[in-house]
BAMAR-829138 format. One record per residue (C-alpha): residue in three letters; residue number from 1; x, y, z. Coordinates in pm, 1 decimal, padded with zeros to 6 digits, always signed. Layout:
BEGIN
@residu=ALA num=NUM x=X y=Y z=Z
...
//
This chain:
BEGIN
@residu=MET num=1 x=+00076.6 y=-00088.6 z=+00841.1
@residu=ARG num=2 x=-00120.2 y=-00173.7 z=+00592.3
@residu=ILE num=3 x=-00232.5 y=+00098.5 z=+00247.0
@residu=PRO num=4 x=-00564.1 y=+00285.2 z=+00323.1
@residu=PHE num=5 x=-00733.1 y=+00240.4 z=-00026.2
@residu=ALA num=6 x=-00715.8 y=+00011.0 z=+00107.5
@residu=HIS num=7 x=-00527.9 y=-00047.3 z=+00449.8
@residu=LEU num=8 x=-00667.2 y=+00114.0 z=+00261.1
@residu=THR num=9 x=-00985.8 y=-00067.8 z=+00403.4
@residu=VAL num=10 x=-01273.6 y=+00087.9 z=+00258.3
@residu=VAL num=11 x=-01095.6 y=+00422.0 z=+00145.4
@residu=LEU num=12 x=-00931.1 y=+00375.3 z=-00223.0
@residu=PHE num=13 x=-00858.0 y=+00707.1 z=-00245.9
@residu=LEU num=14 x=-00950.3 y=+01009.7 z=-00000.5
@residu=ALA num=15 x=-01143.1 y=+01316.9 z=-00174.0
@residu=ALA num=16 x=-00870.4 y=+01545.9 z=-00302.7
@residu=GLY num=17 x=-00886.8 y=+01847.6 z=-00603.2
@residu=LEU num=18 x=-00885.3 y=+01788.2 z=-00932.5
@residu=THR num=19 x=-00636.4 y=+01976.0 z=-01151.3
@residu=GLY num=20 x=-00754.1 y=+02067.7 z=-01469.0
@residu=CYS num=21 x=-00407.7 y=+02155.5 z=-01681.6
@residu=SER num=22 x=-00223.3 y=+01943.0 z=-01950.1
@residu=ALA num=23 x=+00087.1 y=+01745.5 z=-01865.0
@residu=GLU num=24 x=+00410.7 y=+01573.0 z=-02014.7
@residu=ARG num=25 x=+00368.9 y=+01188.5 z=-02016.9
@residu=LYS num=26 x=+00643.7 y=+01088.7 z=-01773.6
@residu=SER num=27 x=+00772.7 y=+00685.2 z=-01689.2
@residu=MET num=28 x=+00681.6 y=+00524.4 z=-01393.5
@residu=PRO num=29 x=+00821.3 y=+00673.8 z=-01068.0
@residu=THR num=30 x=+01116.7 y=+00540.2 z=-00884.9
@residu=ALA num=31 x=+01198.3 y=+00506.3 z=-00520.4
@residu=ALA num=32 x=+01424.2 y=+00834.1 z=-00581.0
@residu=ASP num=33 x=+01106.3 y=+01028.2 z=-00765.9
@residu=ALA num=34 x=+00937.6 y=+00885.3 z=-00464.5
@residu=SER num=35 x=+01205.0 y=+01032.1 z=-00205.8
@residu=LEU num=36 x=+01284.3 y=+00760.7 z=-00102.8
@residu=SER num=37 x=+01644.1 y=+00577.2 z=-00273.2
@residu=ASP num=38 x=+01957.0 y=+00721.7 z=-00454.1
@residu=GLY num=39 x=+01910.0 y=+00361.8 z=-00611.0
@residu=ARG num=40 x=+02305.1 y=+00214.1 z=-00422.4
@residu=ILE num=41 x=+02277.4 y=-00190.7 z=-00392.8
@residu=ILE num=42 x=+02405.1 y=-00326.2 z=-00052.3
@residu=ALA num=43 x=+02555.3 y=-00621.7 z=-00038.8
@residu=ASP num=44 x=+02335.4 y=-00947.1 z=+00070.8
@residu=GLY num=45 x=+02403.3 y=-01091.7 z=+00370.1
@residu=ALA num=46 x=+02372.3 y=-01535.2 z=+00411.2
@residu=PRO num=47 x=+01976.3 y=-01630.8 z=+00415.2
@residu=GLU num=48 x=+01983.1 y=-01709.0 z=+00758.7
@residu=GLY num=49 x=+01769.2 y=-02025.2 z=+00905.6
@residu=ALA num=50 x=+01452.4 y=-02049.1 z=+01049.2
@residu=GLY num=51 x=+01557.9 y=-01929.3 z=+01369.7
@residu=GLY num=52 x=+01716.5 y=-01625.4 z=+01238.2
@residu=GLN num=53 x=+01720.5 y=-01283.0 z=+01369.0
@residu=GLY num=54 x=+01492.7 y=-01148.4 z=+01090.1
@residu=PHE num=55 x=+01230.8 y=-00960.2 z=+01309.3
@residu=TYR num=56 x=+00998.5 y=-00677.4 z=+01233.0
@residu=PRO num=57 x=+00960.0 y=-00412.8 z=+01490.5
@residu=LEU num=58 x=+00716.0 y=-00510.9 z=+01737.6
@residu=GLU num=59 x=+00717.2 y=-00278.5 z=+02057.4
@residu=LEU num=60 x=+00412.9 y=-00136.9 z=+02174.2
@residu=GLY num=61 x=+00428.9 y=+00266.6 z=+02134.8
@residu=ASN num=62 x=+00635.9 y=+00227.7 z=+01803.6
@residu=HIS num=63 x=+00485.3 y=+00508.4 z=+01599.1
@residu=TRP num=64 x=+00522.8 y=+00621.6 z=+01178.8
@residu=THR num=65 x=+00454.6 y=+00876.6 z=+01034.3
@residu=PHE num=66 x=+00385.4 y=+00867.2 z=+00620.9
@residu=GLU num=67 x=+00294.9 y=+01120.5 z=+00332.6
@residu=ARG num=68 x=+00129.1 y=+00975.9 z=+00104.3
@residu=ARG num=69 x=+00012.2 y=+01054.0 z=-00289.1
@residu=PHE num=70 x=-00215.4 y=+00909.2 z=-00516.6
@residu=THR num=71 x=-00240.4 y=+01047.0 z=-00877.2
@residu=ALA num=72 x=-00416.4 y=+00958.7 z=-01203.4
@residu=VAL num=73 x=-00343.8 y=+01068.4 z=-01527.1
@residu=PHE num=74 x=-00560.1 y=+00980.0 z=-01853.2
@residu=LEU num=75 x=-00282.6 y=+00894.3 z=-02151.7
@residu=GLU num=76 x=-00453.2 y=+00960.7 z=-02503.8
@residu=ALA num=77 x=-00392.5 y=+00798.1 z=-02786.2
@residu=ASP num=78 x=-00256.7 y=+01096.3 z=-02934.0
@residu=GLY num=79 x=-00018.6 y=+01166.6 z=-02644.3
@residu=SER num=80 x=-00163.4 y=+01395.8 z=-02450.6
@residu=THR num=81 x=-00208.6 y=+01379.7 z=-02104.8
@residu=THR num=82 x=-00508.4 y=+01471.7 z=-01902.4
@residu=PRO num=83 x=-00458.5 y=+01505.7 z=-01509.8
@residu=VAL num=84 x=-00754.9 y=+01325.7 z=-01326.2
@residu=TYR num=85 x=-00735.9 y=+01289.7 z=-00955.9
@residu=ASP num=86 x=-00446.8 y=+01427.7 z=-00738.1
@residu=ALA num=87 x=-00427.6 y=+01380.4 z=-00363.4
@residu=THR num=88 x=-00168.7 y=+01401.2 z=-00095.7
@residu=THR num=89 x=-00281.8 y=+01290.7 z=+00282.6
@residu=SER num=90 x=-00094.3 y=+01186.5 z=+00583.6
@residu=ILE num=91 x=-00081.0 y=+00897.9 z=+00786.4
@residu=GLU num=92 x=-00009.7 y=+00802.7 z=+01131.5
@residu=ALA num=93 x=+00060.8 y=+00484.5 z=+01207.6
@residu=GLU num=94 x=+00123.0 y=+00302.9 z=+01583.7
@residu=LEU num=95 x=+00126.5 y=-00015.2 z=+01776.4
@residu=VAL num=96 x=-00106.7 y=+00011.9 z=+02055.3
@residu=CYS num=97 x=-00194.7 y=-00229.7 z=+02223.8
@residu=VAL num=98 x=-00218.4 y=-00665.8 z=+02223.9
@residu=GLU num=99 x=-00569.5 y=-00862.9 z=+02128.3
@residu=MET num=100 x=-00617.6 y=-01242.4 z=+02147.1
@residu=LEU num=101 x=-00777.6 y=-01408.8 z=+01831.1
@residu=ASN num=102 x=-00872.5 y=-01761.3 z=+01790.1
@residu=GLY num=103 x=-00581.3 y=-01841.4 z=+02066.7
@residu=ARG num=104 x=-00333.5 y=-01650.0 z=+01917.0
@residu=SER num=105 x=-00218.9 y=-01283.4 z=+02050.3
@residu=TYR num=106 x=-00223.6 y=-01030.2 z=+01802.0
@residu=VAL num=107 x=+00013.8 y=-00648.4 z=+01796.6
@residu=VAL num=108 x=-00258.7 y=-00447.4 z=+01710.9
@residu=GLU num=109 x=-00115.7 y=-00096.3 z=+01469.0
@residu=HIS num=110 x=-00391.4 y=+00190.4 z=+01490.6
@residu=ASP num=111 x=-00337.5 y=+00371.9 z=+01164.0
@residu=VAL num=112 x=-00486.7 y=+00729.8 z=+01128.1
@residu=GLU num=113 x=-00514.2 y=+00875.8 z=+00707.9
@residu=THR num=114 x=-00554.8 y=+01240.2 z=+00749.6
@residu=TYR num=115 x=-00685.0 y=+01497.9 z=+00453.0
@residu=GLY num=116 x=-00797.2 y=+01831.2 z=+00572.5
@residu=PRO num=117 x=-01042.9 y=+01830.1 z=+00798.9
@residu=ASP num=118 x=-01154.9 y=+01441.9 z=+00681.1
@residu=THR num=119 x=-00987.0 y=+01088.8 z=+00885.5
@residu=PHE num=120 x=-00995.3 y=+00749.9 z=+00804.5
@residu=GLU num=121 x=-00836.6 y=+00476.9 z=+01072.0
@residu=GLN num=122 x=-00829.6 y=+00166.1 z=+01105.0
@residu=TRP num=123 x=-00655.1 y=-00142.7 z=+01266.3
@residu=VAL num=124 x=-00417.0 y=-00432.8 z=+01135.8
@residu=ARG num=125 x=-00273.7 y=-00714.1 z=+01372.2
@residu=MET num=126 x=-00028.5 y=-00850.0 z=+01324.7
@residu=ARG num=127 x=+00238.0 y=-01131.3 z=+01502.2
@residu=GLN num=128 x=+00507.7 y=-01327.0 z=+01334.2
@residu=ASP num=129 x=+00732.3 y=-01604.1 z=+01462.3
@residu=ALA num=130 x=+01088.0 y=-01724.0 z=+01290.5
@residu=SER num=131 x=+00897.1 y=-01830.9 z=+01018.9
@residu=GLY num=132 x=+00731.6 y=-01492.6 z=+00935.7
@residu=LEU num=133 x=+00541.8 y=-01161.9 z=+00963.9
@residu=TYR num=134 x=+00154.0 y=-01224.2 z=+00937.5
@residu=GLU num=135 x=-00172.4 y=-01070.5 z=+00961.0
@residu=ALA num=136 x=-00494.1 y=-01151.6 z=+01097.1
@residu=ASP num=137 x=-00746.9 y=-01156.4 z=+00749.2
@residu=VAL num=138 x=-01018.1 y=-00923.4 z=+00967.2
@residu=ALA num=139 x=-01154.2 y=-00657.6 z=+00863.2
@residu=THR num=140 x=-00913.2 y=-00373.0 z=+00910.7
@residu=ASN num=141 x=-01231.6 y=-00114.0 z=+00984.7
@residu=THR num=142 x=-01294.0 y=-00283.9 z=+01306.3
@residu=PRO num=143 x=-01207.7 y=-00118.6 z=+01658.6
@residu=PRO num=144 x=-01005.5 y=-00395.1 z=+01833.9
@residu=SER num=145 x=-01143.7 y=-00497.1 z=+02190.5
@residu=CYS num=146 x=-00821.2 y=-00405.3 z=+02322.4
@residu=ALA num=147 x=-00834.2 y=-00051.6 z=+02215.5
@residu=THR num=148 x=-00869.4 y=+00258.1 z=+02423.3
@residu=ARG num=149 x=-00974.0 y=+00527.6 z=+02230.7
@residu=PRO num=150 x=-01289.9 y=+00653.7 z=+01984.8
@residu=ASN num=151 x=-01364.8 y=+00573.3 z=+01685.0
@residu=ARG num=152 x=-01234.7 y=+00910.4 z=+01453.5
@residu=GLY num=153 x=-01296.8 y=+00829.0 z=+01167.6
@residu=GLY num=154 x=-01679.4 y=+00757.0 z=+01073.2
@residu=GLY num=155 x=-01629.3 y=+00894.0 z=+00696.7
@residu=PRO num=156 x=-01525.9 y=+00636.8 z=+00468.2
@residu=GLN num=157 x=-01811.1 y=+00640.1 z=+00297.0
@residu=ARG num=158 x=-01890.6 y=+00994.6 z=+00275.0
@residu=ILE num=159 x=-01558.0 y=+01047.5 z=+00140.0
@residu=HIS num=160 x=-01602.2 y=+00745.2 z=-00124.5
@residu=GLU num=161 x=-01907.9 y=+00947.2 z=-00240.2
@residu=ASP num=162 x=-01729.5 y=+01278.0 z=-00274.8
@residu=ARG num=163 x=-01427.8 y=+01097.8 z=-00460.7
@residu=ASP num=164 x=-01619.3 y=+00916.2 z=-00703.6
@residu=ALA num=165 x=-01849.2 y=+01224.2 z=-00769.8
@residu=GLN num=166 x=-01539.0 y=+01464.8 z=-00801.5
@residu=ILE num=167 x=-01376.0 y=+01176.1 z=-01063.2
@residu=ALA num=168 x=-01724.6 y=+01126.6 z=-01282.7
@residu=GLU num=169 x=-01736.9 y=+01555.0 z=-01304.5
@residu=ARG num=170 x=-01384.5 y=+01571.9 z=-01433.3
@residu=LEU num=171 x=-01448.9 y=+01205.8 z=-01674.9
@residu=ALA num=172 x=-01738.6 y=+01397.2 z=-01776.3
@residu=ALA num=173 x=-01511.5 y=+01670.0 z=-01878.8
@residu=VAL num=174 x=-01242.4 y=+01476.3 z=-02107.6
@residu=ALA num=175 x=-01521.4 y=+01255.0 z=-02247.7
@residu=SER num=176 x=-01562.4 y=+01394.2 z=-02667.9
@residu=SER num=177 x=-01871.4 y=+01149.4 z=-02652.5
@residu=PRO num=178 x=-02113.9 y=+00955.9 z=-02479.8
@residu=GLY num=179 x=-01948.8 y=+00675.0 z=-02620.8
@residu=GLU num=180 x=-01601.2 y=+00768.3 z=-02494.0
@residu=LEU num=181 x=-01734.1 y=+00851.8 z=-02143.8
@residu=SER num=182 x=-01886.9 y=+00514.9 z=-02112.2
@residu=ALA num=183 x=-01535.3 y=+00403.9 z=-02176.3
@residu=LEU num=184 x=-01330.8 y=+00563.2 z=-01968.9
@residu=GLN num=185 x=-01604.2 y=+00532.5 z=-01684.4
@residu=SER num=186 x=-01528.0 y=+00187.3 z=-01755.9
@residu=ALA num=187 x=-01219.9 y=+00152.6 z=-01696.7
@residu=TRP num=188 x=-01216.1 y=+00363.5 z=-01426.7
@residu=ASP num=189 x=-01412.6 y=+00085.7 z=-01266.4
@residu=ARG num=190 x=-01144.7 y=-00149.5 z=-01390.7
@residu=ILE num=191 x=-00909.6 y=+00069.4 z=-01226.7
@residu=ARG num=192 x=-01043.9 y=+00065.0 z=-00881.4
@residu=GLU num=193 x=-01174.0 y=-00286.1 z=-00893.6
@residu=ARG num=194 x=-00736.2 y=-00389.1 z=-00934.9
@residu=HIS num=195 x=-00694.3 y=-00121.6 z=-00608.7
@residu=GLU num=196 x=-00932.4 y=-00320.5 z=-00449.4
@residu=ALA num=197 x=-00801.1 y=-00626.2 z=-00497.9
@residu=LEU num=198 x=-00478.0 y=-00534.0 z=-00319.3
@residu=HIS num=199 x=-00676.3 y=-00420.2 z=-00047.8
@residu=GLY num=200 x=-00597.4 y=-00670.5 z=+00240.2
@residu=VAL num=201 x=-00276.0 y=-00805.0 z=+00064.9
@residu=VAL num=202 x=-00043.4 y=-00488.3 z=-00052.6
@residu=GLY num=203 x=+00130.2 y=-00334.2 z=+00267.0
@residu=PRO num=204 x=+00335.5 y=-00452.4 z=+00620.0
@residu=GLY num=205 x=+00170.1 y=-00421.6 z=+00934.6
@residu=VAL num=206 x=+00359.9 y=-00516.4 z=+01305.9
@residu=GLY num=207 x=+00369.5 y=-00848.4 z=+01462.6
@residu=PHE num=208 x=+00370.9 y=-01043.7 z=+01799.1
@residu=LEU num=209 x=+00747.9 y=-01266.3 z=+01870.0
@residu=GLY num=210 x=+00591.1 y=-01588.1 z=+01884.3
@residu=LYS num=211 x=+00717.8 y=-01981.9 z=+01816.0
@residu=ALA num=212 x=+00837.3 y=-02076.5 z=+01476.0
@residu=GLY num=213 x=+00519.6 y=-02231.5 z=+01274.4
@residu=GLY num=214 x=+00379.5 y=-02020.4 z=+00968.5
@residu=PRO num=215 x=+00098.6 y=-01889.4 z=+00890.9
@residu=GLU num=216 x=-00266.1 y=-02023.3 z=+01071.2
@residu=SER num=217 x=-00608.9 y=-02029.8 z=+00940.2
@residu=GLY num=218 x=-00774.6 y=-01724.5 z=+00855.9
@residu=GLU num=219 x=-00393.9 y=-01540.7 z=+00815.0
@residu=ILE num=220 x=-00230.7 y=-01346.6 z=+00541.3
@residu=THR num=221 x=+00166.1 y=-01370.1 z=+00484.4
@residu=ARG num=222 x=+00339.9 y=-01052.2 z=+00503.7
@residu=LEU num=223 x=+00685.6 y=-01146.9 z=+00524.4
@residu=ARG num=224 x=+00859.2 y=-01464.3 z=+00452.9
@residu=TYR num=225 x=+01177.3 y=-01502.6 z=+00697.8
@residu=SER num=226 x=+01467.1 y=-01467.9 z=+00683.8
@residu=LEU num=227 x=+01432.0 y=-01198.0 z=+00391.6
@residu=HIS num=228 x=+01706.4 y=-01235.2 z=+00106.6
@residu=THR num=229 x=+01752.0 y=-01157.0 z=-00245.5
@residu=GLY num=230 x=+01531.9 y=-01415.7 z=-00445.0
@residu=GLN num=231 x=+01316.1 y=-01490.0 z=-00179.9
@residu=SER num=232 x=+00938.7 y=-01526.7 z=-00262.5
@residu=TRP num=233 x=+00626.4 y=-01643.8 z=-00057.2
@residu=THR num=234 x=+00265.8 y=-01692.4 z=-00166.9
@residu=ILE num=235 x=+00065.6 y=-01429.2 z=+00088.2
@residu=ARG num=236 x=-00304.7 y=-01519.3 z=-00051.8
@residu=GLU num=237 x=-00372.4 y=-01831.1 z=-00319.8
@residu=ASP num=238 x=-00722.2 y=-01701.0 z=-00336.3
@residu=PRO num=239 x=-00717.1 y=-01455.0 z=-00541.9
@residu=GLU num=240 x=-00360.0 y=-01524.4 z=-00576.3
@residu=PHE num=241 x=-00090.6 y=-01258.2 z=-00458.3
@residu=THR num=242 x=+00264.5 y=-01319.7 z=-00458.5
@residu=SER num=243 x=+00589.2 y=-01184.8 z=-00293.5
@residu=GLU num=244 x=+00963.3 y=-01163.4 z=-00393.5
@residu=ASP num=245 x=+01269.0 y=-01026.4 z=-00222.4
@residu=GLU num=246 x=+01457.6 y=-00819.7 z=-00474.8
@residu=GLY num=247 x=+01719.5 y=-00709.6 z=-00322.4
@residu=GLY num=248 x=+01862.0 y=-00435.7 z=-00068.2
@residu=GLU num=249 x=+01917.1 y=-00075.5 z=-00097.5
@residu=ALA num=250 x=+02019.0 y=+00197.2 z=+00058.0
@residu=LEU num=251 x=+01700.4 y=+00473.0 z=+00074.5
@residu=HIS num=252 x=+01769.9 y=+00851.8 z=+00194.0
@residu=THR num=253 x=+01424.9 y=+00931.1 z=+00394.9
@residu=PRO num=254 x=+01312.2 y=+01273.1 z=+00524.8
@residu=ALA num=255 x=+01363.6 y=+00973.5 z=+00877.9
@residu=GLY num=256 x=+01720.4 y=+00946.9 z=+00756.1
@residu=ALA num=257 x=+01899.2 y=+00716.3 z=+00544.4
@residu=ILE num=258 x=+01753.3 y=+00370.5 z=+00593.0
@residu=SER num=259 x=+01925.0 y=+00028.5 z=+00460.0
@residu=VAL num=260 x=+01608.4 y=-00193.4 z=+00342.3
@residu=ARG num=261 x=+01493.4 y=-00464.1 z=+00167.9
@residu=ARG num=262 x=+01287.5 y=-00406.5 z=-00170.8
@residu=ILE num=263 x=+00978.7 y=-00629.2 z=-00191.1
@residu=ARG num=264 x=+00780.9 y=-00682.3 z=-00538.9
@residu=VAL num=265 x=+00424.5 y=-00794.6 z=-00539.3
@residu=ASP num=266 x=+00257.8 y=-01007.6 z=-00815.4
@residu=SER num=267 x=-00121.4 y=-01095.4 z=-00869.5
@residu=GLU num=268 x=-00300.4 y=-01279.7 z=-01143.1
@residu=PHE num=269 x=-00491.0 y=-00941.9 z=-01136.8
@residu=PHE num=270 x=-00215.8 y=-00713.5 z=-01259.3
@residu=GLY num=271 x=-00162.2 y=-00592.8 z=-01633.2
@residu=PRO num=272 x=+00148.9 y=-00592.5 z=-01802.3
@residu=GLY num=273 x=+00225.8 y=-00208.1 z=-01683.7
@residu=ASP num=274 x=+00136.0 y=-00292.8 z=-01333.8
@residu=ARG num=275 x=+00403.9 y=-00282.0 z=-01092.4
@residu=VAL num=276 x=+00334.7 y=-00249.6 z=-00633.7
@residu=VAL num=277 x=+00724.5 y=-00300.5 z=-00482.2
@residu=PHE num=278 x=+00747.0 y=-00132.0 z=-00120.8
@residu=TRP num=279 x=+01044.5 y=-00120.0 z=+00122.3
@residu=PHE num=280 x=+01125.5 y=-00299.0 z=+00453.9
@residu=GLY num=281 x=+01399.5 y=-00138.9 z=+00641.0
@residu=ARG num=282 x=+01642.8 y=-00361.8 z=+00823.8
@residu=HIS num=283 x=+01518.4 y=-00201.7 z=+01128.1
@residu=GLU num=284 x=+01234.7 y=+00048.0 z=+01071.5
@residu=GLY num=285 x=+00942.7 y=-00190.9 z=+00942.9
@residu=PHE num=286 x=+00785.7 y=-00070.5 z=+00642.1
@residu=VAL num=287 x=+00922.2 y=+00258.5 z=+00498.6
@residu=GLY num=288 x=+00758.4 y=+00298.7 z=+00151.0
@residu=LEU num=289 x=+00545.1 y=+00162.2 z=-00092.3
@residu=ASN num=290 x=+00488.6 y=+00273.9 z=-00531.4
@residu=ALA num=291 x=+00205.2 y=+00118.4 z=-00663.2
@residu=HIS num=292 x=+00213.6 y=+00144.2 z=-01032.9
@residu=THR num=293 x=-00072.9 y=+00055.0 z=-01256.6
@residu=GLU num=294 x=-00226.7 y=+00040.3 z=-01583.0
@residu=VAL num=295 x=-00534.5 y=+00055.5 z=-01734.4
@residu=ILE num=296 x=-00638.3 y=+00035.2 z=-02147.8
@residu=ALA num=297 x=-00928.5 y=+00237.6 z=-02222.1
@residu=THR num=298 x=-01121.4 y=+00057.6 z=-02562.3
@residu=ASP num=299 x=-01471.5 y=+00202.5 z=-02758.9
@residu=VAL num=300 x=-01758.3 y=-00020.6 z=-02819.7
@residu=ASN num=301 x=-01578.2 y=-00161.0 z=-03109.5
@residu=GLY num=302 x=-01268.5 y=-00243.0 z=-02877.3
@residu=ASN num=303 x=-00987.7 y=+00019.6 z=-03032.0
@residu=PRO num=304 x=-00768.6 y=+00159.5 z=-02771.0
@residu=ILE num=305 x=-00881.8 y=+00569.6 z=-02648.5
@residu=GLY num=306 x=-00622.9 y=+00572.9 z=-02404.1
@residu=THR num=307 x=-00469.4 y=+00493.0 z=-02130.7
@residu=PHE num=308 x=-00574.7 y=+00529.0 z=-01707.9
@residu=VAL num=309 x=-00236.4 y=+00556.0 z=-01489.7
@residu=THR num=310 x=-00240.1 y=+00592.1 z=-01113.3
@residu=ASP num=311 x=+00045.6 y=+00567.3 z=-00835.4
@residu=ASP num=312 x=+00038.5 y=+00567.5 z=-00516.4
@residu=ILE num=313 x=+00370.0 y=+00670.1 z=-00359.2
@residu=ILE num=314 x=+00367.6 y=+00638.0 z=+00035.2
@residu=ASN num=315 x=+00722.5 y=+00776.8 z=+00138.0
@residu=LEU num=316 x=+00778.8 y=+00760.2 z=+00540.1
@residu=VAL num=317 x=+00879.3 y=+01055.4 z=+00696.8
@residu=GLY num=318 x=+00919.5 y=+01030.6 z=+01043.6
@residu=LEU num=319 x=+00932.8 y=+00726.7 z=+01302.5
@residu=ASP num=320 x=+00965.9 y=+00720.9 z=+01714.2
@residu=LEU num=321 x=+01056.6 y=+00349.0 z=+01833.3
@residu=VAL num=322 x=+01053.9 y=+00215.3 z=+02136.9
@residu=GLY num=323 x=+01268.7 y=-00092.5 z=+01984.7
@residu=PRO num=324 x=+01376.3 y=-00144.1 z=+01656.9
@residu=GLY num=325 x=+01351.7 y=-00466.6 z=+01440.7
@residu=ARG num=326 x=+01630.8 y=-00635.4 z=+01330.1
@residu=PHE num=327 x=+01570.3 y=-00806.3 z=+00984.8
//
């Protein structure tokens, strides 16, 4: 799956109620904070060759359930913290069909993200061979030709407008002057641009098992096999996004204990406080993500007045696999 602020295609965050109380400043959430990890590192296996067995769960009918929480807070220069946004959603992801594009076969993952009465859905086209996992670089809000279900979304633009209106209202309440409000709005726009830059490059998908060969024209590289500590690859060259396998962990999730690879994403868009990490189970596929961003807000003279901090956390809470992967 990709992340709906993406996968995230049009929806950066779903509309949710905003809180108004103060809170203590916290450090960046870890996998443990996200109910994912006990922090136990597992040993690496020997790197496999091009014909290795590092494959994502590919069977049609595979189904995952995720819980996602997106939060945004403003850390003021005096150390106080003001919550700005807090939304919890659920995501159902299922492999539903195979679509032919440019002479290649892609397994289609159908994702439906739900918040209250609102839903947003997208379709991710993936294939893989012995060299890696790849995604067709096409709009994920477009239903595939093989889809047999009606589009249940229909509300991304309205959801965008609702969210932006709520955030604008919250920023107006936080700001002490028109100048400060302008600085906050400018910083928030940079946060949104950073997340939108992640659209299409953060998060895995599913794929079609084909011959060895690597990425084709019009594709994004999700994973480069075989996965082992230090393995790195370019997701997209322009704008540049890269990934690196940081090692193995044993995660404890609501779906059970899972042996995973921790994958870090880097980009020319990121600032020094940004960090994006996601986890792949050795048999289960995508199991979690933590995307942390920080943007400093400055006044008209360039003086810092505070920092926007956002965290987008996705946890696996359930799965039903017809056929597992074999990283």
